[in-house]
Structures are given as C-alpha cells and as structure tokens.
N, C-alpha and C positions, 0 to 999 in steps of 0.2 A: 879205787875209779882211777884212769888215767886222764888228765884234762891237759895237759901238756905235750906240744906237737912241734916236730920236728918242721923250721923252714922249708923243707924240700918238698913237704907234705901239701902245700899250697904254690909254690914257685918254684922253677928250675933253678938249680944249683949255680948256675951263669948270669941271674939275672942283672941286670944293671941299672941302677938309678938315672933315670934321664934327667931330673930334675929334682933337685933338692928341697926346692920351696913349698912349705907346708899348703896346702888346699886349705885347711881351715885349723883351726886351734880350739881345742876344750880348755876351757878357762874359769877362772873364779877367784874370788880374793879370799886370802888366809884369815882363818878368823882370828887368829893371835896376833899375828904380825902384820896382816894388811896387804903383806905382798901380794900381786900379781900373780899367780900361778898358772902356768902352761900345759897341756899335752899336745902334742900336734897330729894331725892327720897327714901324712907324707905318703908319696907315691909307692913303696915299699910297702906301707901298711895297704892302700888300696889295690897293690898288685896281691898280696897275700887273701883279702878280702874277696877280689875276682875269682882266686884258686878257688877260697870255698864257695862261691857262687857257681862255679864249676861241677861240683859237689853236689852243692842242692837239688842242679838241676837232673842228676840223675836218678833223684829217690823223688818220687809222688807226694811221697808222706810230707815233705818239706813246703810243698806248695798248695796243702789243703785249705790252709788258712794264712791271711795277709799276717806278717808281723817284723819288727825288725832283730836284725842280727846283728854281731859284731866281733870283730878279733881286736887282741892286745900284743901286741910284741913287746915281749921282755927280756930282760937280761936276770940270769941267774947269779947268784954270788960268785960262780966259778968264772964268771965272764961270757958262758954261752948264751946264745939267744932262741927264745923258743915261744908259740905261740897260745895264746888261751882265745877259744871261742865261745862267744854265748850266745842262748837267744832270749827275747824279752818274755815275760809271763811264763802261759804254760808251752809246752811244744806236745801238742794231739792229748792234752790232758794231763800230760806230767811233768813235775816240777824238777824231778834228776833224772838226766838221758845220759848214758853212758858216752864219753868222748868229749862232754859239754862243763862249763864251770857249773856248779849246783848254786840254789838260790842262795840270798841274804838268811842268816840263821835269823830264824823266830818262827820261819812258816810252819816248821813242825809243830810248834807249840798250840798254835791257832788251826791245824789242819782239820780237824774234827767240826768244830767251828764256823770255819771256812764251809766244809762240805753242807754241810746242815743250812747255814745261810744263801748259801748257791743254790742251794734245790729251792727253799723259798723266792730266792729271785726267779728263777726261772719259772717256779709255777704262777708268780705275779705276771711275768712277762707273756707267758701263755693264756691268760685270763684275759689281760690287755688287747692283747692281738684277737681273742676271739669276741671281745666286746666291740673291739672296731670294727667287725667283720659282721655286725649287728645285719640282719637282712631288712628291717624296717627302714634303717637308713635310705636306701635306693627306693624301698618302697616310697617313701616321704618324698623323694627329690620327684620319683614320677610323677605321683597323684599332683604335687606342689605345681610340676611344669603344667600337667592338664589343665588345672583349674586356671592357672595364669591364660593358657593358651583361650579356655573356655572364655575369660573374662576380656580379656584383648578382643576376642571376636564381637563379643555380645557388646562391647563397649563402643566397636567400628559400627555395628550394627544401630543401636541408638542414635551416635552422631547422626548417621544419614537421615534415620529418621526425624529425629530432632529438625536437620536442616528442610525436610520435604514440611513439615507440620509448619517449619516458619512461612515457607515458601506460599502454603495453603491459605495461610493467616491473611497476608496480606491481598491473595487473590479473591478471597470470600466478601472480605470489608466491602469491598465497592458494587458486589452482584448482587449478594443475597439481604433478604427484608430483616429488621432488626432480630424477627420471633427466628426465624432461619440461621441467623447467624449464631446467635446466642446458643442453639442447639449443637450447631457445627463447631462450634468453641470450646463446649462442654465436650464433644466426643473427643477433638485433638485432648485437651487437657488427660482426660481419661484414659487415651493412649500413654499419654506420658507419665500418670501414675501408677498403670499398669506394669511399664516399663520399668522404673523405677521398684516396684513391688519383686520384679523376676529378677532384679539385679542382688537384692539384699537376699532373696532368696537364694542365690547361687553363694552370695558371701557366706550363708548360713552354714549351708551345705558344705562348704569350704571349712569351717572351721569345724563341724562336727566328725568332719574326716581326718583333716591334719593334727589339730587339737592331741587326742590321744596318741597318737605317734611322735607329735614333738613331746610332750609331756615323759613318756620312754624312752626318747631319745637322751632328753634332758638328765633323766636318773641314770641312764648309762654313763653319759659323761662325766658328772657325779662322781657314780662309781669310781670310773678310770683316774681320775683325781687325785681320788681316795686311794687306789692301788699306787700311782705314782709318788705320793707322800711315803707311802707304805715302804715303798721299795727306797725311795731314798733315806728315810731313816735306817732301814736295815744296812742301806752301803755304808753309813756314817757309824753305825754303831762297827760293822766289822772290821774298817778301815782304822778306827782308833784303838782298837782292840791288836789289829798286826802292827799298825806303827808303835805300841807300844810294848811288842817283843820284838819286832825286826831294829837291829842293831849292825850297823856300819861300821867301819875301823880305817884310819887312815894311813898314811905313810908316816906320822910320829908316832901310831900305837895306840891314840886315843880311840875309844870306841862311844859311840854315843846310837841313843835308839831313834827313830824316824818322829815320834812324838817330840823329843828333843830338839832336833834338827830343825823341825815345821811346825812348831808348837801351833802356831794358826791355823794348821789344817793343811792337808794336798790332795790332790786328785786320786781317785783309785788306780792301784799299779805302781804308786812310786815303791821304789825300792827294785822294782820287778825288770827296769830295764837293762839294758845290757851293757850300759858303761857303768853303774853301781855295781853292778856283780861283778865285771871285770877287774874293777880298781879294788874293790873290797878284798876278793881272792889275791891279787899281787901283794896287796899290803902285808895281808895276813901270813905267807906266804914267803914274805920277805923276796921280791921280785921286784925289780927296776922297771919301769913300764918306759918302752922308748915312743911308742906311738899306737893309735887306736882309731877304728874306723868302723863306722856301724850304717848298714845299707836297708835298703827293704825286701823282701821276696815274699813272692806269693800273690795272692789275687789284690788287687788296686786298695787302698783304704776307701773307707766311707763317701768321704767327702774328694776323693779322686786327687789328695793331695799328695799320697805318698805311691811310686811307679817301683815297680820291679827292676831291679840291679841297678838304682837310684842310690847314691850316699846321702845322709840325711847327720845333721849335727846335733847336739843334744836338745832334749825336748824344753820349751821353756817351763813349761808347767809343773815336769815330773822331775829332769836330771838338772837342770843348771842353776836352780836353788840348793843343790849340793855339791857343786861343783869343788866351791871354794874350801868343803870339809874333806872331802875325800882325796882332791889333790893335794893338801897340808901336810909337809914332812918333805915333800921333793925341793929341790932349789927352785929359785924363778927364774924363767926364761925369760930372756931378753925379748924384746915387743916384736911382734913380725915386721919384717924389713918390708918398706915400700919402695917401687923403682926407685932407683937413684936418677938424679939430675945431674950431666956435668957437660957442659958447654952446651946447652939445651937439648940433647941426646938423650931418651930415657931408655930404660931397662927394655928389651924386646917382650916381656911378659906387661908391657902395656904402651904400644908403639903409637907414637904422635904422629898423626896424617897431614894436620896441618894445623896453623896456632897463629893469630895475632893479639892485640890489645881486647878485641870484641869476642871472641870465640876459639874451640880448640875441635878438632875433628881428631876420632880416637879410634883407633882398629883395634876394639872390644871382642876378647877371645873367648870361645865357647869356655860355658861355665861358670861364667862369671859376671854377677847381677850387674845391670845397668844404675840401678841405685841401692840402696840398702834398702833393706827389709825389715820388718816390723819387729821380729826376735831378735836375739843375740847372736843364733849362728847363722845369720842370715846380713852381716856389718859390711863382710867386704865386698866392692861393689868398685866401677869405675869411679863415681861422682866420689867416696871415702877415701880412694887414691888418691886424686889429683887434690882432694882439700888438704890431705898431709903433706903432699907433693909441693904445692905452689903456694908462694909467700900471700897470693889473693884467692885462694882455694875455698874460701869461707863463702867466696861468693859467687861460686858456681852454680849454675843451673841445668840439670839437662833437660834441651827440646823436646828430644823423643825417648823411646826406650825400645831395647832389643831384648827379646825373651833371653832368660839367662843360657839356654841351651844354644842360641843363634848366635853367631860371628859376626861379625864386618862393623860396619861405618856407623860411629856414633856421635851426635854432636851435641855441644855442650856450651852456654852460651856466658860469658863472664859480668854482665850486668843485665838488670832489670830490662832496660830498654831492648836490646838485644835478644834478648829472649822474647819478648811481646811480641818482636818482629817477626822472629823466625817461626812462633808459635801460630802468628797467623797464616805466614805462608803453609806450612802444614794443614790449616783448618780448611784454606781454602785450595789445597791441592794444586799449589803452586811448585811443590819439591817435587821432582822426579826421582823415583828409586828404583834401583834395581837387586835383585836377589838371584842367587843360583845354589841349585840343590839336587842332589841326587836320591832318586824316587828310589823303591823297594822293589821293582817291577820294569816292566817294556810298557812304555805309554802307548796308543794307537795313534791319539791326533798328533798333527804334526805343530798347530798352534792353532790358538782359539782365546776365546772370553769366557771368566766363570763368572757368572750373577747369582749369589747365593745367599739370602739373608743367615746373619750370624746372632746368635742367643746364647750367652753365660747363663745357667741357671745359678741361682746365688746360693742353693743347697749342694750345688758342686761342682765349685769351684777348683782349679781356673779351669774347668775342662767347657769348650764350648761346641755348639752344635746347630745345623740348619734347621729354622724355624720359619715358615712362610707366615705365620702368623704372631710373633714377637721377636723374629728377628731384624737389626736393622741390615738396611743396604752394605755388601760389597763386595768389590767388583775387581778383578785380578787378569790380565792377559799374561799368556804362558806362550813360550816358544821353544822346542825341542831343540837341544845341542847336539845332543849325540843321544845313542843308545851302546851302550858297555855290557856285553853280554847278557846279563837278565835286570840289567840296570838302566836309568833314563836321567841323562843330566840334562836339567830344564833350566830356563830361565826365565825368573817371575816379574813381571812387572804393578805392584799395586796400585788400582788409582784409589782406594780408599785405606784407613789405615786402622780395621777391628783387630781384635785381639786374637791370636793365632788365626790367624786369616789365609797366609798362605798355609798354613798345616792342615788347616781344615779342609780346603778348597783342594789341598790335594788328597786327602785321604777319603772325604764324602763321596759316596758312590755317586751323587751328582755330580760331582765336580770330575775329577781324573782318576779317582778310584787305587789310587796308590797312596801308601804311606811314603814322606819322606823320611829317608834310611835314618834309623837313630830314633824314629819320634815313637817314644813308648806310650807315650798318653794317648794317641792313638791309633794304637796298635799295631805298631811292628815292633817285632819279636827277634830282627837279628841281630847276631853277636857284631856289635858295634862299640868304636868308643865314644861316640857324641852324636849328636844330630846334624845331620849333612844339609845345613842350609846356611846361607853366609850373604850377609848385606854388601853386594858387592861394590854399587856405583851410587852416588848422591850428585844432585845437582841442584843447586839452588841460589837466589839472587844473594849477595853478601848487604845484609841492611845499611850499613855505615858506607862499603866502600860503592857499592852501586853497581857491582861486577856480576855476572855470570859466573860462579863459582862449580867447578867438576871435579868430583874426587872419585877415587877409585881405588879400591882394597883386593890384591890380588887372593884369590878363592885359595885356602889353604889344603884343599882334598879335591 
C-alpha cells in the first residue's frame, strides 16, 4: 500500500515559504535524557495541509463525520522529501484506507473483541435513547403543570373567600344578636373547613395520578444509570485490552505499549489520533520528520470547539502525554524564538504601537491568542511573548482580550493600579473602540444600531447566540464603508463588550444577516486564510498621564 506522497500532490513546485517561523510546536520531554524535544508546524506543512483540504473537499465521504486529519513532512534516507497523511480513529468505519498511514499495531489483535464490544455499546446507547424518550415523562410534566395551575387557581379563590369572610365577620359582629351571630360565624367557619377539604382532595388526587408516573420515571432513571455504568465498564475493559496490545515505536527504536506509557489509564481513542500514527510510521520506516500539521474536517465537533479547516495542536488528553516518548531519538530543537528587541523596536511579528512605564499597546496579528490558554497547545500568546521579551514582563496583565482570529489593538498594563483603572474605563464604557470588517455578502442598510441580547450556552462553548430570555444586552453601531463586488466593508463601534458580539451581530438574521468573511464558526464557508475582523482604533484616558490617547492600527485586509 502506497502511503508516501510527493509534495507536488499538495503544493505547487514553485511554492515559496513566506514565513519560516513555526506557528506551533509539537513537544515533549525525552523520558531518558529529560531533553525537551520539538517538532514544528510550519508554513510549509500548513500549505501541504491546505492542499489536502482541497482534495478532501472534492469527495463527500470525507465530510460525513467530523474528525482530525494530519500530514507529516518527512525526509527519506536518500534526502528526498515526502508526505505522510493520516486520519484519526476510523474513516467511514475503516481503519485501513489506501493512501493513508495504517493504524498503530495491535488493533488487529483485538479487532474481534472490539467489534463485539462496540455492538454491545451501540445496543446500550439505543436503549438509553429509548428510555430517555419515555412518553410518561412528558405526560408527567403536563399533568403536573395542570395540577399546579388548579392548585394556584384554588389558592387564589380561597384567599379571596377568606378575605370576604374576614370582612363579613367584622360587619356582623355589631349588627346581629348573639344567637344569630353564633350561627353566622359557624357558617363562615364551615365554609373555611369545606375549602380546606377541597384543597386536600385535590392534593390527594394529584398524588394518586402523579405518584405512579414518578415511580415509573424513577425506575427508568435507575435503569439508565445502570446502563451508563455498564457502558463505562465495557469501555474500560476494551480500552485496557487495546492499550495492552497497542505498541508505539520512537526514533530511538524503542517500543512501548500504551499501557506501559500511560499506566494510570487514558481516554478511549488514545493511539488512534493522527500524530501518534504519523510519528510511529515514520519511526518504524526510518523517515526523519521535518514538520507536522493537524486540522479538523467535516461537521463541527459536538462542543463546537473544532471548526472545519482550522489547525489544532496535540490534544491534551490523548496525544500530548505521548509526545515525549514519540519524539525521543530526535535531536533537541532550540526553543521557539520570541520577537527580538533592538533599540526599542520589536519584530514585525508582534509590533508595539505605544509603550511607557505604565502600559503597552500591541497590534495583535490574527491567529495569535491574547493570553495563554488552558492546554499546552495554547500557550503562545501576546502576553506570554511579552513576558519572555521584557525585563518586567511577568508584571504584565491584559486589560481586555481579542478573539484569536481577530487582529488589532490590544492593551496591556504593567502594574496592578493601571490595570484596575483601565479595567474600570472598559466596564464604564469610557473607552471608545472601532473595528473594521469585511462581510461575506452585500449589506442593504447604510448604517444603524444592532441591539441583540447574547448568551453563550455552557454546553456549546465558545458559540454565542441571540437569546431574548437569557441573553445579556449588547449594542453595536455600524456604518458601511464600501461595497466591493460581493462583499461589504463595514465599520463597527461596539458599545458593549460581549464575547463574539460583532461576529454574532453580523451573522444573525436579526442583525445584518451576513457573516464576517472567514468566520467559519458562524457559518462562513468562503475559502479565505483569516477572519476579516480588525480592532482598528482605541481611544482612552491614560490613568497616570491624565491625557486622552488615540491609537490606530492600519487594517491589514
């Protein structure tokens, strides 16, 4: 089976590297020497990956299910460069596909057990889904609501009657004879007792109707819990069997099972990701890895945290713990360089718009985080670069943030007092911000205000949506600058600072109804290299100098 591919299959032979600086490092510490080993994702490997994306886009079979794909640029013993490509897990149910790197050795040994267990897991899944759709659940909700409404109406009526009885008691006390008063009061008390009986009867009826349904639902939930525990046990059993047989080899020629490498256990699917498959194959065939790139293709992931065509680093749970072993045998690479500082001027990769002893303003490039992320593949950021670059870098604090895909002005404070004062200006909407964007369509309105409440579903981060019940107020002014063929250049002035505010206000049908060019998260599928959104202007009062500062960063698109 052919798995080595020529570079010309993915990129033009006259491809020129525009930027040799790696955009990401696959890294890990050698288990024997302790050296930190690195393999870059370069512009070359990204260009090869983009070429693979174009091939995938021509065949629907690659987009039926969302998954990670990857390429590894390798050097053969004769000095020639070739490309390996891999997919994570199974591709349309197959682990071996012509032209792709095969799975890690060991899957064949447990294939029969895997198929049997997967069939059991699917049966459990279907039973859980069926139990969750129990018709009595909706019946219970409907009847419960009906009883609550009846009880509420009864309570309102009884409260009114009680008030009427109290008024009547006051009236008759002064006008009736003692004998007549006693009779009248007894009648009022009897009315009160009858209403109490009426309420107890309704509560008894409620219990008689709802209790059997409650018991059935409780029994169903117990069964679902049992099935989930059974599913978990089966998954762990299969995982242990697979990890005992899966064997990885590194560039030192050493082989270890997943069970040996991760004795404490690991998530299902470990060893089936692109990076381990590519590096293992290269190591066992005496290929020297030069650069690697992994990307998502197909439908967005369940949590909307993976978008088609976007590059991603080694996953923290499955791949990152294996990197130190997989890369062992490679010569340690020097640490990734940070922008150099010479005479107060930084590299253009991180241009400084303004700085003094209290604050720094940076023109953040698209694709770079404002601050480090949670996992190891999201550590490169404006803040981490400046902290390595500046003598007082560890004191820096970001005053606000820009999305990773957004370029433009980012403000950082060099001390806590300045940070607090600037943060207050942001909170009190005293800082004026202007963004420039290109919309992937023609906007009809020339200018206006978009007032739509935004809410981020915690189960679907980072996606935001318009939600009139749960959303937080968000306000944006817009002005059309120009219409260029099928696109619209727009100036946005956000009056609030919600997550993804401009992106949702542009994309939502209640806003402009046109996505920002390159915004894949909100539905733009145009072929473009970046999100066309730029934080162009920033006006604020300097907390220490007490002067109004106006900063502007030229729009790069």
